[in-house]
C-alpha positions in Angstrom: -0.1 -0.1 0.0 1.5 3.6 -0.6 -0.6 6.3 -0.8 -4.7 6.7 -1.3 -4.1 2.9 -2.5 -1.7 0.0 -3.4 0.3 0.0 -6.3 -1.3 -2.3 -8.3 0.2 -3.4 -11.0 -2.7 -3.8 -14.0 -1.8 -6.8 -15.6 -1.4 -9.2 -11.6 -4.8 -7.4 -11.0 -6.8 -8.8 -14.4 -5.0 -12.3 -13.8 -6.5 -11.9 -10.4 -10.0 -11.0 -10.8 -10.0 -13.6 -13.1 -9.0 -16.3 -10.8 -11.1 -14.8 -8.0 -13.9 -15.4 -10.4 -13.1 -19.3 -11.4 -12.8 -19.9 -7.6 -16.0 -18.6 -6.7 -17.8 -20.0 -9.7 -16.5 -23.9 -8.2 -17.9 -23.4 -4.9 -21.5 -23.7 -3.6 -23.2 -21.0 -2.2 -22.4 -21.9 1.0 -18.9 -22.6 0.6 -19.2 -18.9 -1.6 -20.4 -16.6 1.7 -17.9 -18.8 4.1 -14.6 -18.4 1.3 -15.7 -14.2 0.6 -14.9 -13.6 4.5 -11.2 -15.3 4.0 -10.7 -14.5 0.5 -11.7 -10.7 1.0 -9.9 -10.5 4.0 -6.0 -10.8 2.1 -4.3 -8.1 -0.2 -1.8 -8.4 -1.8 1.3 -6.2 -2.7 3.9 -6.7 -5.7 6.1 -4.1 -6.9 7.7 -3.5 -9.8 11.1 -5.8 -9.1 13.0 -8.0 -10.9 12.6 -10.8 -8.7 9.6 -11.1 -5.4 9.6 -12.9 -2.0 6.0 -13.7 -0.8 6.0 -12.7 3.4 2.4 -13.2 4.9 1.1 -11.7 7.9 -1.9 -13.2 10.3 -2.8 -10.1 11.9 -6.5 -9.9 14.7 -8.1 -6.3 14.1 -11.7 -7.9 14.6 -13.6 -10.5 16.9 -15.8 -12.7 15.0 -19.7 -12.2 15.3 -20.1 -14.8 17.7 -17.6 -14.1 20.5 -19.2 -10.5 20.6 -22.7 -11.7 21.2 -21.8 -13.8 23.8 -20.9 -10.1 25.8 -22.7 -7.5 24.5 -25.8 -6.3 23.6 -25.1 -3.0 22.1 -26.8 -2.9 18.2 -23.8 -1.4 15.4 -24.9 0.3 12.2 -22.9 -2.2 10.1 -24.1 -6.1 10.1 -20.2 -7.3 10.8 -18.3 -4.4 12.8 -15.9 -6.1 15.2 -13.7 -4.2 14.7 -10.8 -3.0 16.9 -9.6 0.2 15.4 -6.1 0.2 17.3 -5.0 -3.1 15.8 -5.2 -2.0 12.6 -1.8 -0.3 12.8 -0.3 -3.5 13.2 -0.9 -4.1 9.2 0.5 -0.5 8.5 3.6 -1.0 10.0 4.5 -4.5 7.6 3.1 -2.3 4.7 5.3 0.3 6.1 8.6 -1.9 6.7 7.8 -3.4 3.5 8.0 -0.3 1.8 11.5 0.8 3.2 13.1 -2.0 2.5 12.2 -2.4 -1.0 13.3 1.3 -1.9 16.3 0.0 -0.4 18.7 -0.4 -2.7 21.5 -2.2 -0.4 19.1 -4.3 1.0 17.5 -7.3 -1.4 18.8 -5.6 -4.2 16.5 -6.0 -7.4 14.6 -8.6 -5.2 11.1 -7.2 -3.9 9.4 -8.1 -0.9 5.6 -8.6 -1.1 2.8 -9.7 1.2 -0.5 -11.3 1.8 -2.7 -10.6 5.2 -5.2 -12.7 6.8 -7.2 -11.5 10.0 -7.9 -15.2 12.0 -10.5 -12.8 14.3 -8.6 -14.1 17.3 -9.9 -17.6 17.0 -7.7 -20.6 16.7 -9.6 -21.8 14.1 -9.7 -19.5 11.5 -6.1 -19.0 12.6 -5.6 -22.7 10.9 -7.7 -22.1 8.4 -6.3 -18.9 6.9 -3.1 -20.3 7.3 -3.6 -23.3 5.0 -5.2 -21.2 2.7 -2.3 -18.9 2.7 0.5 -21.6 2.0 -2.9 -23.4 -0.8 -2.9 -20.1 -2.3 1.4 -20.2 -3.3 2.5 -23.2 -2.5 -0.1 -25.3 -4.3 -3.8 -25.5 -5.7 -6.5 -26.5 -3.4 -9.3 -28.6 -5.8 -11.4 -27.0 -8.8 -8.6 -23.7 -8.4 -6.0 -22.8 -10.0 -5.1 -18.8 -9.9 -1.9 -18.1 -9.2 1.9 -19.2 -10.5 3.2 -21.6 -7.9 5.3 -19.4 -5.3 6.8 -19.6 -2.2 5.8 -17.9 1.3 9.5 -17.7 2.6 8.0 -16.7 6.5 5.4 -16.5 7.8 4.6 -13.0 11.1 1.8 -13.5 13.9 0.3 -13.9 15.0 -1.2 -11.8 18.0 -2.2 -14.6 20.8 -0.7 -17.6 22.1 -3.0 -19.8 21.5 -3.1 -18.3 17.3 0.2 -18.7 17.2 0.0 -22.2 18.5 -2.0 -23.2 15.9 0.0 -21.7 13.0 2.8 -23.4 14.4 1.2 -26.8 14.0 1.3 -25.6 10.2 3.6 -24.1 9.4 6.6 -26.4 11.0 5.3 -29.4 8.9 6.1 -26.7 5.6 9.2 -26.1 7.5 8.5 -22.3 7.0 9.6 -19.2 9.8 7.0 -17.9 12.1 7.9 -14.5 13.8 5.0 -13.8 15.9 4.7 -10.6 18.1 2.1 -10.9 20.8 3.1 -14.8 21.7 4.3 -15.1 25.4 3.7 -18.8 25.8 7.0 -20.5 27.5 5.2 -23.7 25.5 6.7 -22.2 22.2 9.9 -21.7 23.0 10.3 -25.8 22.3 13.2 -25.5 19.8 12.3 -29.4 19.1 8.5 -28.7 19.0 8.7 -25.8 17.0 12.6 -25.5 15.8 11.0 -22.7 13.6 8.7 -20.4 15.4 10.9 -17.1 16.8 9.4 -15.2 19.0 9.4 -11.4 17.9 8.6 -10.3 22.1 10.7 -11.1 25.2 9.9 -14.4 27.1 7.4 -13.6 30.3 10.4 -14.0 32.7 11.4 -10.4 32.6 8.3 -9.3 33.5 7.7 -11.7 36.4 10.8 -9.8 37.4 9.2 -6.5 36.4 6.6 -7.1 38.4 7.4 -8.2 41.8 10.2 -5.1 41.8 7.3 -3.0 41.0 5.6 -3.7 43.7 9.0 -4.1 46.3 9.8 -0.6 45.7 6.1 1.1 46.6 5.3 -1.4 48.8 2.8 -2.9 48.2 2.2 -5.9 49.8 -1.2 -6.5 49.2 -2.6 -6.8 46.4 -5.5 -8.3 43.8 -5.3 -10.7 40.9 -7.2 -11.3 37.5 -5.9 -13.5 35.2 -7.9 -15.6 32.2 -9.3 -19.0 33.3 -7.3 -21.1 30.9 -3.8 -22.5 30.2 -2.0 -19.1 30.3 -3.3 -17.3 33.9 -2.5 -21.1 35.6 0.7 -21.0 34.1 1.0 -17.0 35.0 -0.2 -17.6 38.7 1.8 -21.2 39.6 5.1 -19.2 38.1 4.7 -15.7 39.8 2.9 -17.1 43.2 6.0 -18.6 44.6 8.1 -15.2 43.6 6.0 -13.1 45.5 5.6 -15.3 48.4 9.7 -15.4 48.1 9.3 -11.5 48.8 6.5 -11.2 51.3 4.6 -10.2 49.1 0.6 -12.1 48.9 -2.3 -12.0 47.0 -5.7 -10.5 48.3 -7.7 -12.8 45.8 -7.2 -14.5 42.7 -10.2 -13.8 40.2 -10.3 -16.0 36.8 -11.9 -14.4 34.2 -13.1 -16.4 31.9 -12.5 -17.0 28.4 -15.1 -15.5 25.8 -15.8 -18.2 23.8 -15.9 -20.8 26.0 -18.6 -19.8 28.2 -21.5 -16.9 28.5 -20.1 -15.0 30.8 -22.5 -13.3 32.3 -23.1 -15.4 34.9 -20.1 -15.2 36.1 -18.5 -12.0 36.0 -21.5 -10.1 38.0 -20.0 -12.4 40.6 -16.6 -11.3 40.6 -17.2 -8.1 40.3 -19.1 -7.6 42.8 -16.8 -9.0 44.6 -14.5 -6.9 43.6 -16.0 -3.6 45.8 -15.5 -6.4 49.1 -11.6 -6.1 48.6 -10.3 -3.1 50.4 -7.5 -3.6 47.8 -5.7 -0.4 46.2 -3.4 -2.5 43.5 -4.5 -4.9 41.1 -3.0 -7.1 39.0 -4.4 -8.0 35.6 -2.6 -10.1 33.0 -5.0 -11.9 29.8 -5.4 -10.3 26.5 -8.5 -8.5 25.3 -11.1 -12.3 24.5 -10.8 -12.7 28.7 -10.1 -9.3 30.1 -12.0 -7.0 27.2 -15.4 -7.2 29.8 -13.2 -5.5 32.7 -13.0 -3.2 30.4 -17.0 -2.9 29.2 -18.3 -3.1 33.1 -15.9 -0.2 34.1 -17.2 1.6 31.3 -21.3 1.2 32.5 -20.1 2.1 36.2 -19.0 5.2 34.5 -21.9 5.7 32.2 -24.9 4.6 34.9 -23.5 7.5 37.1 -22.1 4.8 39.4 -18.4 5.6 41.7 -15.4 4.2 39.2 -13.8 1.6 40.5 -10.3 3.4 41.0 -7.6 1.2 41.4 -3.9 1.2 41.1 -4.2 -1.2 37.9 -0.4 -3.0 37.1 -1.6 -4.6 33.4 0.7 -7.0 31.8 1.8 -6.7 28.5 -0.5 -9.4 27.0 -3.5 -6.7 27.0 -2.9 -3.4 25.1 -5.9 -1.9 27.5 -6.3 0.9 25.9 -7.2 -1.0 22.3 -11.2 -0.4 22.9 -13.4 -2.8 20.1 -15.7 -0.7 17.6 -18.3 1.8 18.8 -17.3 1.1 22.9 -15.9 3.8 25.3 -12.4 4.0 27.4 -13.4 4.3 30.6 -11.0 7.3 31.4 -11.8 7.3 35.5 -11.2 3.8 36.3 -8.4 3.0 34.2 -6.4 7.1 34.5 -2.8 6.6 36.2 -2.8 2.6 35.3 0.6 1.3 35.1 1.5 -1.6 32.4 3.8 -3.4 31.2 4.7 -2.8 27.7 6.5 -4.4 25.1 10.0 -2.0 23.8 9.1 0.0 21.1 10.9 3.6 20.1 10.1 5.8 17.3 10.4 5.1 13.8 11.7 7.5 11.2 8.8 7.6 8.6 6.0 6.0 10.3 4.0 9.2 11.1 4.5 10.3 8.1 3.4 7.2 6.2 0.3 6.9 8.5 -0.1 10.3 7.3 -0.6 9.7 3.5 -2.7 6.4 4.4 -6.3 7.3 3.1 -9.3 4.2 2.2 -8.0 1.7 0.2 -11.2 -1.1 -1.8 -10.4 -3.5 0.6 -13.2 -4.9 3.0 -11.2 -4.8 6.6 -10.0 -1.4 5.4 -12.6 -0.2 4.2 -14.0 -1.5 7.8 -11.3 0.4 9.5 -12.6 3.4 7.7 -16.0 3.5 8.7 -16.0 2.2 11.8 -13.3 4.0 12.8 -13.7 8.2 10.9 -17.7 6.7 11.8 -18.9 7.6 8.3 -20.5 5.1 5.5 -19.5 3.7 2.4 -22.8 3.2 0.0 -21.3 1.2 -2.7 -19.5 -1.6 0.3 -21.9 -1.3 3.4 -25.5 -2.1 1.5 -27.6 -1.1 5.3 -29.3 1.6 5.4 -27.5 4.3 8.1 -27.9 8.1 9.3 -23.8 8.2 8.9 -22.5 11.0 6.8 -20.2 9.6 4.1 -16.8 9.3 4.4 -14.7 11.8 2.0 -11.4 9.8 1.9 -9.9 12.6 3.2 -10.1 11.7 7.0 -7.0 11.6 9.2 -5.8 9.0 11.1 -3.9 12.0 13.4 -7.5 13.2 14.4 -8.4 10.5 16.0 -8.8 9.7 19.3 -6.1 7.4 20.7 -8.6 4.9 22.5 -9.8 4.5 18.3 -6.2 4.5 16.7 -3.1 6.2 17.8 -0.2 7.8 15.7 2.6 6.2 17.8 4.1 3.2 16.6 2.9 0.3 20.4 4.7 -2.1 20.9 3.1 -4.7 18.5 4.0 -2.7 15.7 7.2 -2.2 16.6 7.7 -6.1 16.5 6.4 -6.2 13.3 8.4 -3.8 12.2 11.9 -5.8 13.6 10.5 -8.7 12.7 10.1 -8.3 8.6 13.4 -6.5 8.8 15.0 -9.1 10.5 13.3 -11.9 7.3 15.1 -9.1 5.1 18.4 -9.7 6.1 18.1 -12.8 6.8 17.1 -13.0 2.7 19.7 -11.2 2.3 22.3 -13.2 3.8 21.0 -16.4 2.3 20.4 -14.2 -0.9 24.4 -13.5 -0.8 25.8 -16.9 0.5 23.8 -19.1 -2.1 24.7 -16.5 -5.3 28.0 -17.1 -3.4 28.3 -20.9 -4.0 26.6 -20.7 -7.7 28.8 -18.4 -8.8 32.0 -20.4 -7.5 30.3 -24.4 -8.4 28.1 -23.6 -11.2 28.5 -21.5 -14.4 24.2 -22.0 -15.0 22.2 -19.0 -13.8 20.5 -19.1 -10.6 17.0 -17.8 -9.3 15.8 -16.0 -6.2 12.8 -18.8 -6.5 14.9 -21.6 -6.2 15.0 -21.4 -2.5 12.9 -22.8 0.0 12.1 -21.5 3.1 13.7 -23.8 5.3 16.8 -22.7 4.1 15.8 -19.5 5.6 15.8 -20.8 9.1 19.5 -21.0 10.4 20.1 -17.1 9.0 17.1 -16.0 10.8 18.8 -17.7 13.9 22.3 -15.5 13.0 20.7 -12.2 12.3 22.1 -9.4 14.0 21.6 -5.6 13.1 20.6 -2.1 13.5 17.2 -0.9 12.8 16.2 2.9 11.6 15.3 3.9 15.4 18.9 2.5 16.7 18.0 -1.0 18.4 20.0 -3.8 18.2 17.5 -6.5 16.9 19.0 -10.5 17.2 17.5 -13.0 18.8 19.0 -15.2 21.9 19.3 -19.1 21.7 15.5 -20.2 22.7 14.9 -18.1 19.3 13.1 -14.7 21.6 14.2 -10.9 20.9 16.5 -10.1 23.2 14.7 -7.4 24.6 12.8 -5.8 27.6 9.5 -4.3 28.6 8.9 -0.5 29.2 6.9 0.3 32.1 4.4 3.1 31.4 2.6 5.1 33.1 -1.2 6.1 31.1 -2.9 9.9 31.9 -7.1 9.7 30.9 -8.9 12.3 29.8 -12.6 12.6 29.6 -12.7 12.8 26.0 -11.3 9.3 25.4 -7.7 10.6 24.4 -4.5 9.9 26.7 -1.2 10.0 27.1 1.4 7.2 27.7 4.2 8.3 29.8 7.4 5.8 29.7 8.4 5.3 33.7 10.8 2.4 33.6 12.1 0.1 32.1 13.4 -3.9 32.4 16.4 -3.7 30.7 18.2 -7.6 29.8 21.3 -6.0 28.8 21.4 -3.9 31.5 24.3 -5.5 34.4 22.0 -7.2 37.6 21.0 -4.8 40.4 20.0 -1.8 37.6 17.9 -4.4 34.8 14.8 -2.7 36.3 14.6 1.2 37.1 12.0 3.3 37.7 11.4 7.3 37.6 8.3 7.3 40.5 8.4 11.3 39.9 6.6 10.3 36.5 3.7 8.8 37.6 1.1 10.4 37.7 -1.6 8.6 40.5 -5.1 7.9 39.9 -7.3 11.2 41.1 -8.5 9.4 43.9 -5.0 9.1 46.0 -4.4 13.1 45.2 -0.7 12.3 43.7 0.1 10.6 47.2 1.7 7.6 46.6 -1.0 4.8 47.1 -0.4 2.0 49.8 -1.6 -1.6 49.9 -1.3 -3.7 52.4 -2.7 -6.1 54.7 -1.7 -4.6 58.1 -0.3 -1.7 58.8 3.2 -1.2 58.1 5.6 -1.6 61.2 7.6 1.0 61.8 11.5 1.6 62.3 12.5 0.1 65.5 9.2 -2.7 64.9 9.8 -6.1 63.8 7.4 -7.9 62.1 5.6 -11.0 64.3 4.3 -14.1 61.8 0.6 -15.2 62.9 -0.7 -18.6 62.4 -3.0 -19.3 60.1 -2.9 -16.0 58.8 -0.9 -14.7 55.5 2.7 -13.4 55.9 1.3 -10.2 54.9 -0.8 -10.2 57.8 1.5 -10.1 60.9 2.1 -7.8 64.0 4.6 -5.5 64.9 6.6 -6.2 68.0 9.4 -3.6 70.1 12.9 -5.0 69.1 14.7 -6.3 71.0 17.6 -4.0 73.5 21.0 -4.0 71.4 18.8 -4.2 68.0 17.0 -1.9 65.5 15.6 -2.0 62.8 15.3 0.6 60.5 13.1 0.0 57.9 9.6 -0.6 57.7 8.4 -4.6 57.7 11.5 -6.1 58.5 11.0 -9.9 59.4 14.2 -9.4 62.0 15.8 -6.4 64.0 19.6 -6.4 63.2 22.5 -5.8 65.5 24.5 -2.5 65.1 28.3 -3.4 64.3 30.8 -2.9 67.2 31.5 1.0 67.2 27.7 1.8 67.4 24.7 1.5 69.4 21.2 1.3 69.0 19.0 5.4 70.0 16.2 5.4 72.0 13.8 4.8 69.4 16.0 1.5 67.8 15.7 3.0 64.5 19.3 3.9 64.3 22.7 3.3 65.2 24.7 5.7 66.9 28.6 5.8 67.2 29.7 5.0 70.4 32.1 7.1 72.5 35.6 6.0 73.8 35.1 5.8 77.7 38.3 5.7 80.1 39.0 7.8 83.4 40.2 11.1 82.1 41.5 13.8 84.0 39.0 16.1 81.8 35.7 14.0 83.6 34.8 15.1 87.6 35.8 12.0 88.4 39.2 11.6 86.8 40.0 15.1 88.0 38.7 14.9 91.7 40.8 11.3 91.9 43.7 13.1 90.3 43.2 16.4 92.8 43.6 13.9 96.0 46.4 11.7 94.7 47.7 14.8 94.4 46.9 16.2 98.0 48.0 12.4 99.8 51.3 12.9 97.7 52.5 16.7 99.0 51.3 15.2 102.5 53.3 12.5 102.1 55.6 14.6 101.6 55.2 17.0 104.2 55.2 14.3 106.5 58.8 13.3 105.2 60.3 17.2 105.6 59.1 17.1 109.2 60.6 14.1 110.3 63.8 15.0 108.5 63.9 18.5 110.1 63.0 16.3 113.7 65.3 13.7 112.7 67.6 13.5 116.3 64.6 14.3 118.5 63.8 11.5 120.6 60.7 10.4 119.3 61.7 10.4 115.5 64.6 8.0 117.1 62.4 5.9 118.5 60.5 4.6 115.9 63.6 3.2 113.8 64.0 6.1 111.8 65.2 3.6 109.3 61.7 2.1 108.8 60.0 5.2 108.8 61.9 6.3 105.9 61.1 3.5 103.7 57.6 3.3 104.8 56.9 7.4 104.1 59.0 5.9 100.4 56.4 3.3 99.2 53.8 5.6 100.6 54.7 8.3 98.5 54.8 6.1 96.0 51.7 4.2 96.6 50.1 7.4 96.0 51.9 8.6 93.3 50.8 4.7 90.9 47.2 6.3 90.7 48.1 8.2 88.2 49.0 5.3 86.2 45.1 4.3 86.1 43.7 7.4 84.3 44.4 8.6 81.2 44.2 6.1 77.9 45.5 3.6 79.1 48.6 2.1 76.8 50.9 -0.4 76.7 53.3 0.7 79.6 50.9 1.9 81.6 48.8 -1.1 81.5 52.3 -3.3 82.6 53.3 -0.6 84.7 49.8 0.0 87.2 49.3 -3.2 89.0 53.2 -4.3 89.2 54.5 -0.5 90.5 51.1 -0.8 92.7 51.4 -4.8 94.0 55.4 -3.6 95.0 54.5 -0.2 96.6 51.5 -1.8 98.7 54.1 -4.9 99.6 57.1 -2.6 100.9 54.4 -0.5 102.5 53.0 -3.2 104.1 56.4 -5.1 105.0 57.7 -1.4 106.6 54.6 -1.9 109.0 55.3 -5.7 110.0 58.7 -4.9 110.2 57.7 -2.3 112.6 55.4 -4.3 114.5 58.3 -7.1 115.0 60.9 -5.0 116.0 58.1 -3.4 118.6 57.8 -6.3 120.5 61.4 -7.5 120.2 62.5 -4.2 122.0 59.6 -5.2 124.6 61.0 -8.6 125.0 64.5 -7.6 124.8 63.5 -5.2 128.4 63.1 -8.0 130.6 66.3 -9.0 132.0 67.8 -12.0 131.4 66.3 -12.5 127.5 69.2 -12.7 124.9 66.0 -11.4 122.0 67.8 -7.6 122.2 70.4 -8.7 119.2 67.6 -9.4 117.2 65.8 -6.3 117.5 68.9 -4.0 115.7 68.6 -2.6 112.0 69.5 -5.9 110.3 66.2 -8.0 111.4 63.8 -4.9 109.8 65.8 -5.0 106.4 65.1 -8.2 106.3 61.8 -8.6 107.0 60.8 -5.5 104.6 64.1 -6.9 101.6 62.1 -11.0 102.4 59.0 -9.7 101.6 59.3 -7.2 98.9 61.2 -9.2 97.1 58.7 -12.5 97.0 56.0 -9.8 95.1 58.4 -8.8 93.0 58.9 -12.4 91.8 55.2 -12.5 91.4 55.1 -9.8 89.4 58.5 -11.0 87.3 56.3 -14.4 86.7 53.1 -12.5 85.6 55.2 -10.1 83.2 57.1 -13.0 81.3 54.1 -15.3 81.3 51.0 -13.1 80.6 51.3 -9.8 80.5 48.9 -6.9 81.1 47.9 -5.0 77.8 45.4 -2.6 76.3 42.2 -3.8 74.9 38.8 -2.1 73.8 35.6 -3.6 75.8 32.8 -3.4 73.5 30.2 -4.8 75.7 30.2 -4.1 79.2 28.8 -0.6 78.2 26.2 0.0 75.7 26.4 3.0 74.7 30.5 3.6 75.3 33.5 1.7 74.2 35.8 1.1 77.2 40.0 1.6 76.7 41.1 -0.8 79.4 44.0 -2.9 80.4 43.1 -6.5 80.1 45.0 -8.5 83.3 46.8 -10.7 80.9 46.2 -13.5 83.8 43.4 -12.6 86.3 45.5 -15.3 88.1 48.4 -13.6 88.5 46.3 -10.4 89.5 44.9 -11.8 92.0 47.8 -14.0 93.7 49.5 -10.6 93.4 46.5 -9.2 96.1 46.6 -11.9 97.9 49.7 -11.8 98.7 49.1 -8.3 99.8 46.4 -9.4 101.9 48.5 -12.4 103.6 50.9 -10.1 104.4 48.1 -7.7 106.0 46.3 -10.6 107.7 49.9 -11.2 109.7 50.8 -7.3 110.4 47.4 -6.7 111.9 48.1 -10.1 114.0 50.7 -9.2 115.4 50.3 -6.0 116.1 46.6 -6.7 117.9 48.4 -9.1 120.5 51.1 -6.5 120.7 48.3 -3.7 121.6 48.5 -4.1 125.5 52.8 -3.6 125.6 53.4 -0.9 128.0 55.7 1.5 126.3 55.4 5.2 126.3 55.5 5.1 123.1 54.7 2.2 121.7 52.5 2.0 118.3 51.6 -1.3 118.3 47.3 0.8 118.9 48.7 2.8 116.4 49.5 0.2 113.9 46.6 -2.6 114.4 43.8 0.6 113.9 46.0 1.3 110.8 46.1 -2.3 109.6 42.4 -2.6 110.4 41.9 0.5 108.1 44.0 -1.0 105.6 42.2 -4.6 105.3 38.5 -2.9 105.7 39.7 -1.0 102.6 40.4 -4.0 100.8 38.5 -6.4 102.0 35.1 -4.3 100.3 37.4 -3.6 97.4 37.0 -7.3 95.8 33.2 -7.5 95.6 32.7 -3.2 94.5 35.4 -4.1 91.8 33.6 -7.2 90.6 30.3 -5.4 90.1 31.2 -2.7 88.4 32.6 -2.3 84.3 34.8 0.1 82.6 36.2 3.1 83.8 34.5 2.9 87.1 36.3 -0.4 87.9 39.6 1.6 87.5 38.4 4.7 89.9 36.7 2.0 92.8 40.9 0.4 92.3 42.3 4.2 93.0 40.0 4.4 96.1 40.9 1.8 97.4 45.0 2.6 96.2 44.4 6.1 98.1 42.0 5.3 101.0 44.4 2.3 102.5 47.4 4.3 102.2 46.0 7.4 103.8 44.9 5.0 106.4 48.5 4.2 107.0 50.2 7.9 106.9 46.8 9.4 109.0 47.2 6.1 111.8 51.0 6.0 112.1 52.3 9.4 111.7 49.3 12.2 112.8 50.1 11.7 116.2 53.6 12.3 116.1 53.1 14.9 113.7 51.1 16.9 116.0 53.6 16.0 118.8 56.0 17.7 116.5 54.1 20.0 115.6 51.9 21.1 118.6 53.0 19.4 122.0 57.0 19.8 121.5 57.8 19.4 124.9 56.9 15.7 125.1 59.0 15.2 122.6 62.2 14.7 125.5 64.3 12.3 126.6 62.9 13.6 130.4 59.7 13.3 129.3 60.2 10.2 127.7 61.8 9.0 131.5 59.3 10.2 133.3 56.4 8.7 131.8 58.3 5.3 132.0 58.8 5.6 135.8 55.3 6.8 136.3 54.7 10.5 138.2 56.9 11.4 141.7 
């Protein structure tokens, strides 16, 4: 077809009409009426080229009268007007593609492509009949019919539905003729053993399943309804989709099977289905099926709107099997209900020159084209339509561009784009086959070869390998299953009151994209149904669990109908509807709402905080006090009270107490390797020296008292050597324990992640707890011995008897360290360190105060008591 009419050659036209008349004369009246429809619905195009090749196309432009009467009571002005006007574009795309190919000097030069069109009325039986008639007309002669010379149909494009494509494949496979379907999704057709000559110009359904799940997950729609066709395709769709939905925690609120119009009078079933739809409070409904099962949905929605009933405004998600914008002739489009619909469409692009081609199209004296023209423009051709109508006459100047979108679109649809690519795929395969055979003939034979010698089965291997870029820039090739390696477009349809609409691509499924980028969507470009006021609709069984909560599956309920539970302590959930709460990373902790993680602070006893500063100040003051006592004793070194207290032991004791106070600073600040190594060892050794000094002092007091008795030879043991021996021996034992500790399992700094939720404690790991408690135990052993000896010597008669003071000091010391152990074990983090520092300061202060306070008092306040006369007077008693 060119502009107003097809470019028929006069000679060819005469032969065809003669054959047609002979054919009619050979038929009975009944056969005449039966075949008139099928023959008149075929068009042949013969360009003026050296040789020609025939391509066939089976389109679905109209529905049969029987099927229509099953579900509509409308009256139309024409006897046969069950057209789907939008599908006329399928024929136009095929004609446009062959027109381009025949004008292309680089593709199939000197060879023209011509086509024959058949309309199957969405009827599988008629599809088989038309396919056979197509083959008989060009590959053989039926009974009493001889109209053409023998010509070979090299390939057939069609059909739209899966059932029709299967019927075609059953016929064409026997003749080994390649078939390229432009709308069949049934996975059965992927069986290359059963259908080796079948090619699919649409992708398989698998990417569509992925897209449906991804779309539902993207918007959080977990409670959706499903309408699917009540046939094998619907059952397969349901069985394949349901497990994928359950794996992603998406549930079907209801599943309704729509009857096929060919098999049942649907009024008995459909009324119940549509009534039940109102009972489900589901905002999202998934629709899968073709026009034979789903067009009743469109008509019922339209009936609600036309009767001023509340429109069924939902988020309709429609699969690529049904072009819901294609309406039957003279019907309307339910703009209110289907406004904002999301649909998966076959991939398409703008093909240069196609709209201009459509602008040049006019009516042709071919029945189904005249049917289309009358139906779309609501006019009449009196010479074609014998019924009297009140419609205006068709002028032939009507423009397709002026038709509403529900009747005809100038934009190339996905199905038309697939037909366009199919025609070019065959042309490129023919070109490759022609080049291959010509080369072989030229090298092997000298005789002249004609293109008509090629058989259809030879084209099959070249179709498998075909690969080219079309005029829209897409690369066209088949995968190993004979399917076009392409994806789907995700379309948002915005409908208007005048039955026009705008289709906006908001996403796509790209099989060639890397994993994770195969599904893309631009949610900001979506226009929702006005019912939802441009807010993203929600479709869940229950209210979503907010962050900080997790789902709890209820027994006997769908997994989408759950309850919510607060996350356990220490766990969070940052998204809605999580199955399980998760732990924060080790360096973070949950906030109060348990919906996010907060970085944990580093915790240790520092000088900058109040507790650390207070303990450091106490240690400093205690050290200064010890230094002042030492200076006081040095200034009064030769006084009787200093001499009477064994000056060597006093100096050693004061030095060890000073080191004990100063070792507190090793516990303050961030622990390092050196400080961890010195903390407990310095503390243990200095305190052992202090206690050893107290023990030596106590033993010295006892020995001195015993030496004052007549005849007692113990006096020789009461010298300096005994006291220093006790101090040295006891200290060396503690030093040996600490040396073994450092050599075998020394302390080291570590991060405590578990003691405190909000903080990471930097602490010293003692390395060996056994050695740590051995050091403490040894100090306790010395303290108990000192306390015991001092306790029994507390009542010795001596003016400067220190036994009572030593007893009280050791009582304070032991009390502090006995309470230290449970307190230390019951605290965590920096407070453990604070407890140990406090114990060090308290025990040292007890020794310093109890032993030296009274002496300092006498030296500073009662100096008259610090004399030998006073000592002698006290010893002899008052005169």
